[in-house]
C-alpha positions in Angstrom: 115.8 -1.8 177.8 114.5 -4.2 175.2 111.0 -5.5 175.8 110.5 -9.2 175.0 107.0 -10.8 175.2 107.1 -14.3 176.6 104.0 -16.2 175.6 103.3 -19.1 177.9 105.5 -17.4 180.6 103.9 -19.4 183.4 104.7 -22.7 181.9 107.7 -24.8 183.0 110.0 -23.7 180.2 108.5 -20.2 180.1 109.5 -19.6 183.7 113.1 -20.5 182.9 113.0 -18.2 179.8 111.6 -15.3 181.9 114.3 -15.7 184.6 117.0 -15.8 181.9 115.7 -12.6 180.3 115.8 -10.8 183.6 119.3 -12.1 184.3 120.5 -10.8 180.9 119.0 -7.4 181.5 116.1 -7.6 179.2 112.5 -6.7 180.1 110.0 -9.6 179.8 106.3 -9.0 179.3 104.4 -11.9 180.8 101.8 -13.3 178.5 99.7 -16.4 177.9 96.2 -17.7 177.6 95.5 -18.2 181.4 95.1 -14.9 183.4 95.0 -16.8 186.7 98.3 -18.6 186.1 99.8 -15.4 184.7 98.8 -13.5 187.9 100.5 -16.2 190.0 103.7 -15.8 188.1 103.4 -12.0 188.2 103.4 -12.2 192.0 107.1 -13.3 191.7 107.8 -10.4 189.3 105.7 -7.5 190.5 107.6 -5.0 188.3 106.8 -6.9 185.1 103.7 -6.2 182.9 101.1 -9.0 182.5 99.3 -9.3 179.2 96.9 -12.3 179.0 95.7 -12.9 175.5 94.1 -15.6 173.5 95.6 -16.6 170.1 92.3 -16.4 168.3 92.0 -12.7 169.1 94.1 -10.9 166.5 93.2 -7.4 167.7 94.2 -8.2 171.3 97.4 -10.0 170.0 98.4 -6.9 168.1 97.9 -4.8 171.2 100.1 -7.1 173.3 102.9 -7.0 170.6 102.7 -3.2 170.1 105.9 -1.7 171.4 107.6 -5.1 171.9 111.1 -5.7 170.5 110.7 -9.5 170.2 108.4 -12.3 171.2 109.4 -15.8 172.5 106.7 -18.4 172.3 107.1 -21.1 175.0 103.5 -22.4 174.8 102.9 -25.8 173.3 101.5 -27.6 171.5 103.2 -25.5 168.9 101.0 -27.0 166.2 98.3 -24.8 167.8 100.3 -21.8 168.9 103.2 -21.2 166.5 101.3 -20.1 163.3 98.9 -17.6 164.9 101.5 -16.0 167.1 104.2 -15.9 164.5 101.7 -14.4 162.0 100.7 -11.7 164.4 104.4 -11.0 165.1 105.2 -10.6 161.4 102.2 -8.2 161.0 103.5 -6.2 164.0 107.1 -6.3 162.7 108.3 -8.0 165.8 111.0 -10.8 165.6 109.5 -14.2 166.7 111.3 -17.2 168.3 109.9 -20.4 169.7 111.1 -23.5 171.4 109.2 -26.1 169.5 110.4 -29.7 169.2 107.6 -30.4 166.8 108.6 -30.9 163.2 105.2 -30.0 161.8 104.9 -26.6 163.4 108.5 -25.8 162.5 108.0 -26.8 158.9 104.8 -24.8 158.7 106.5 -21.6 159.6 109.3 -22.2 157.1 106.8 -23.0 154.4 104.1 -20.4 155.2 105.8 -17.3 156.5 109.1 -17.0 154.7 108.0 -14.3 152.2 106.0 -12.3 154.8 108.9 -12.3 157.3 111.3 -11.2 154.6 109.0 -8.4 153.5 108.5 -7.3 157.1 112.3 -7.2 157.7 112.2 -9.5 160.7 113.6 -12.9 161.7 111.2 -15.8 162.5 113.2 -18.5 164.2 111.4 -21.6 165.3 112.9 -24.5 167.4 115.5 -22.3 169.1 115.8 -24.8 172.0 117.3 -28.0 173.3 115.4 -30.0 170.6 115.9 -28.4 167.2 118.3 -25.6 167.8 121.1 -27.2 169.7 121.8 -30.0 167.3 121.5 -27.6 164.4 124.1 -25.3 166.0 126.4 -28.2 166.7 126.2 -29.6 163.1 126.6 -26.1 161.6 129.7 -25.4 163.7 131.2 -28.8 162.9 130.7 -28.4 159.1 131.9 -24.8 158.9 130.3 -24.3 155.5 131.3 -27.7 154.0 128.6 -29.9 152.4 127.8 -33.0 154.3 127.3 -36.5 153.1 125.6 -37.5 156.4 124.7 -36.0 159.8 123.8 -38.3 162.6 122.5 -37.0 165.9 122.1 -39.1 169.1 120.6 -37.8 172.3 121.2 -39.4 175.7 119.1 -38.5 178.8 119.8 -40.3 182.0 116.1 -39.8 182.8 113.2 -38.0 181.1 110.9 -36.4 183.7 108.3 -35.0 181.2 106.2 -31.9 182.0 102.5 -31.9 181.5 103.1 -29.7 178.4 105.4 -32.4 176.9 102.7 -35.0 177.5 100.0 -32.8 175.9 102.2 -32.1 172.9 102.9 -35.8 172.5 99.2 -36.6 172.3 98.6 -33.8 169.9 101.6 -34.4 167.7 100.5 -37.2 165.4 102.2 -36.0 162.2 104.5 -38.5 160.5 108.1 -37.9 161.6 110.6 -36.9 158.9 114.3 -37.6 158.1 116.5 -36.4 155.3 117.4 -38.9 152.6 118.8 -38.1 149.2 118.8 -34.4 150.2 115.0 -34.4 150.7 112.7 -34.6 153.7 111.0 -38.1 153.7 109.0 -40.1 156.2 110.9 -42.1 158.8 110.7 -45.8 158.1 108.4 -47.9 160.2 109.2 -49.5 162.5 111.9 -46.9 163.4 115.4 -48.4 163.3 117.4 -49.1 166.5 121.1 -49.3 167.1 123.7 -49.0 169.8 125.5 -45.6 170.2 128.6 -45.0 172.2 128.3 -41.7 173.9 131.1 -39.9 175.7 131.4 -40.6 179.4 129.5 -40.9 181.6 126.8 -42.3 179.3 128.8 -44.8 177.3 127.1 -47.4 175.1 123.3 -46.9 174.9 120.5 -48.5 173.0 118.9 -45.8 170.8 115.9 -45.6 168.6 115.3 -43.3 165.6 113.1 -40.5 167.0 113.6 -37.3 165.0 112.5 -33.9 166.4 112.6 -30.4 164.9 116.3 -30.5 164.3 115.7 -32.5 161.1 113.7 -29.5 159.7 116.1 -26.8 160.9 119.1 -28.6 159.5 117.4 -29.4 156.2 116.4 -25.7 155.9 119.9 -24.4 155.4 122.6 -27.1 155.4 123.7 -29.0 152.2 123.4 -32.6 153.3 122.4 -35.9 151.8 121.1 -37.7 154.9 120.2 -36.7 158.4 119.1 -39.2 161.1 118.3 -38.5 164.8 118.2 -41.0 167.7 117.1 -40.9 171.3 118.2 -43.2 174.1 115.5 -45.9 174.6 115.6 -45.5 178.4 114.5 -41.9 178.0 111.7 -42.9 175.6 110.5 -45.5 178.1 110.3 -42.7 180.8 108.3 -40.5 178.4 105.8 -43.2 177.5 105.3 -44.3 181.1 102.3 -42.4 182.6 103.7 -43.0 186.1 106.9 -41.1 185.4 106.8 -38.0 187.6 107.3 -34.4 186.4 110.6 -32.6 186.9 111.6 -31.7 190.5 113.9 -28.9 191.3 117.3 -29.7 192.8 118.8 -26.2 193.0 117.7 -22.6 193.4 117.4 -22.1 189.6 114.6 -24.7 189.4 116.6 -27.2 187.4 116.0 -30.9 187.8 118.9 -33.3 188.2 118.5 -34.7 184.7 121.8 -35.0 182.7 121.9 -35.0 178.9 124.3 -35.3 176.0 123.7 -34.4 172.4 126.3 -36.2 170.2 126.5 -35.1 166.5 128.6 -36.8 163.9 129.1 -35.3 160.5 130.6 -37.1 157.5 132.0 -35.0 154.6 134.2 -35.7 151.6 137.2 -34.8 153.8 136.4 -37.0 156.8 134.3 -37.4 159.9 133.9 -35.0 162.7 132.2 -35.3 166.1 130.9 -32.6 168.4 129.0 -33.1 171.7 127.2 -30.8 174.1 126.3 -32.0 177.6 124.7 -30.4 180.5 121.8 -30.5 183.0 118.0 -30.3 182.4 116.7 -30.1 178.8 114.0 -27.7 179.8 116.3 -25.3 181.7 119.0 -25.3 179.1 116.5 -24.1 176.5 116.3 -20.7 178.2 119.9 -19.6 177.6 119.8 -21.0 174.0 116.7 -18.9 173.0 117.7 -15.9 175.0 121.2 -15.9 173.5 119.5 -15.9 170.1 117.1 -13.1 170.9 119.9 -11.0 172.4 121.9 -11.3 169.2 118.9 -10.3 167.1 118.3 -7.2 169.3 121.9 -6.1 169.4 122.4 -6.5 165.6 124.7 -9.5 165.6 122.1 -11.6 163.8 120.8 -9.2 161.1 119.3 -11.7 158.6 115.5 -11.7 158.0 113.0 -14.3 156.9 112.2 -17.7 158.5 115.5 -19.0 159.6 117.0 -22.0 161.4 119.1 -21.1 164.4 122.2 -22.3 162.6 121.4 -20.1 159.6 120.7 -17.0 161.6 123.5 -17.2 164.2 127.3 -17.7 164.2 127.0 -21.2 165.5 130.5 -21.6 166.8 130.4 -18.3 168.6 127.0 -19.1 170.2 128.3 -22.4 171.5 131.4 -20.7 172.8 129.2 -18.1 174.6 127.1 -21.0 176.2 130.3 -22.8 177.3 131.3 -24.1 179.8 128.0 -23.1 181.5 125.3 -24.2 180.8 126.9 -26.4 178.1 130.0 -28.4 178.1 131.0 -28.7 174.4 133.8 -31.0 173.1 134.8 -32.0 169.6 137.1 -34.4 167.8 137.7 -35.8 164.4 140.3 -36.3 161.7 139.4 -32.8 160.3 138.2 -30.1 162.7 137.6 -26.6 161.4 139.0 -23.8 163.3 135.7 -22.3 164.3 134.3 -25.7 165.5 137.4 -26.2 167.6 137.0 -22.7 169.1 133.4 -23.6 170.2 134.2 -27.1 171.2 137.4 -26.6 173.3 139.8 -29.5 173.8 139.2 -32.6 171.7 137.3 -35.4 173.4 
């Protein structure tokens, strides 16, 4: 049974990832900075090993990673956790994945660990999550290897009930946000542009604001594209910025909140425009099957590439989307040109 260290296992997203690993027949090793919180989670999983460790202790980190088959980092802010944990994983020869929405931490891994990960013969895959990975997979499937003139991503959330981790990350993440223009990463203009975006039902027309997350970095890392923009529904941003907005509350036995989302991706190429959309429930909960699907494919040999890789570069994007459909994702695509593999992932045209 493959052993996967989950760092930050007691956090909101970490608990979803732990449960998904167990469901998929993998063996999580519960890890994180706080031994008290780790012990509380361990009471729910008495058969799982607990390995508390601080990221500034390389000797202890090496001991935690010894014998592991992979590590998933769910502990933000990733500006603080991604580089030390990924560096330790590379030294141990252990594949590393994280669920960062942060552009700066994702870019730092691509910039700083590519050669070392390649030399170690492992994959380092940041931003394998709702933010970052999902839009990257959708765009990759839609393009099917064709260069893009433009990729535009719009995200609708009916509500955003932020976790405390999200709020802490927001306060920590002060790096300038980036977009792709002229094939290069450049700073987002200020003030960020706004527009109206017509999402598929039930969201419909929504006011959105440019708010790029780690998908800009993951897409730019491997897709040939002139321009990439990413937008978020303004009502969700208002929830996020309101200190009175409550944290997520479970509405079912899995712990998911009632939040609904849609990630709508439009790609324009020399041959036409295509659109692919993924919708579902709870952005934190849906991160777990995305990252666990990726780690499973690394461990079973279906994702053999090494180095620092975007999810769409490592994985067969259309096949992953098909595996995640219709639960937890409902994926639909349309356009005047739709490649066969995109259609296979997307199902009936919207």
